[in-house]
Every structure is written in structure tokens, then in C-alpha cells.
C-alpha positions, -999 to +999 in steps of 0.1 A: +653-256-811+665-228-789+673-207-819+639-211-833+623-201-800+645-169-799+636-160-835+599-165-828+601-143-797+619-115-816+594-116-845+564-115-822+579-086-802+585-066-834+549-072-845+537-060-811+558-028-813+546-021-848+509-026-839+512-002-809+529+024-831+501+022-857+473+023-832+481+058-820+452+081-820+448+116-834+436+148-819+413+173-836+383+196-832+348+186-842+335+207-870+301+190-874+282+159-863+255+142-882+243+114-859+215+103-883+239+098-911+266+084-887+293+108-898+315+134-883+338+161-897+369+166-876+396+193-883+431+179-878+461+201-884+440+226-904+424+200-927+388+187-924+383+149-924+349+135-930+346+102-913+319+075-908+313+063-873+317+026-865+287+008-850+300+011-814+307+049-816+282+072-799+282+105-818+257+119-793+286+123-768+305+149-789+295+183-803+308+209-827+337+229-813+348+202-789+385+190-789+386+152-792+410+123-794+400+096-819+412+066-837+402+059-873+409+033-899+402+037-936+378+066-930+359+050-902+361+063-866+366+034-842+368+054-810+362+091-801+364+109-767+369+144-754+405+154-753+421+154-718+422+190-705+457+204-699+467+203-663+463+235-644+495+254-637+505+255-601+516+287-584+554+288-577+563+279-542+593+291-524+610+322-510 
């Protein structure tokens, strides 16, 4: 019985790690937004991707030229948000 429990824990742990790895988002730049049609074109690594927006995605919050982080599945944007700004560089301190 203990062996079965250990095997189950290992299998579930592997499933969790795999799902976290696959859920990683992408970063890109908005090329265009068509809120009426519910689609957005995002440039990722120099390639344009035309994606449909999921029902819960508000395309009114993004605009052309904006850098974004998004998750997509099978050509459908599940989540989109403005990319986090790079932290400001601090002036060196010392003698």
C-alpha cells in the first residue's frame, strides 16, 4: 500500500511540474487590435501572430505599440497584460 501511495505522489508531482512548464506566457508587442472582431495581432520574435481573444479578455486595455505578456492556447488569447517595466538602474554607491 505504501508503494502505491509513493507512486501516486510521484505521478501527480510530475503532472504538476509539466503543467507549470506549459503554462508559461509569452512576451510581444501589439501590432494591432480589433476589439469589435475580438482579435489582436502580436509580434513575437519578429513574427506576427493573429489571435482571437477569449471571452474574459478585455482588448480595450491594450493598444498598438504596447509591450505585453500573454498566454494563448490554440490561437486564443486567454490572458493579456502590459509587460512589467524594467527596474530603473540605481546609481553606484561607494567611495
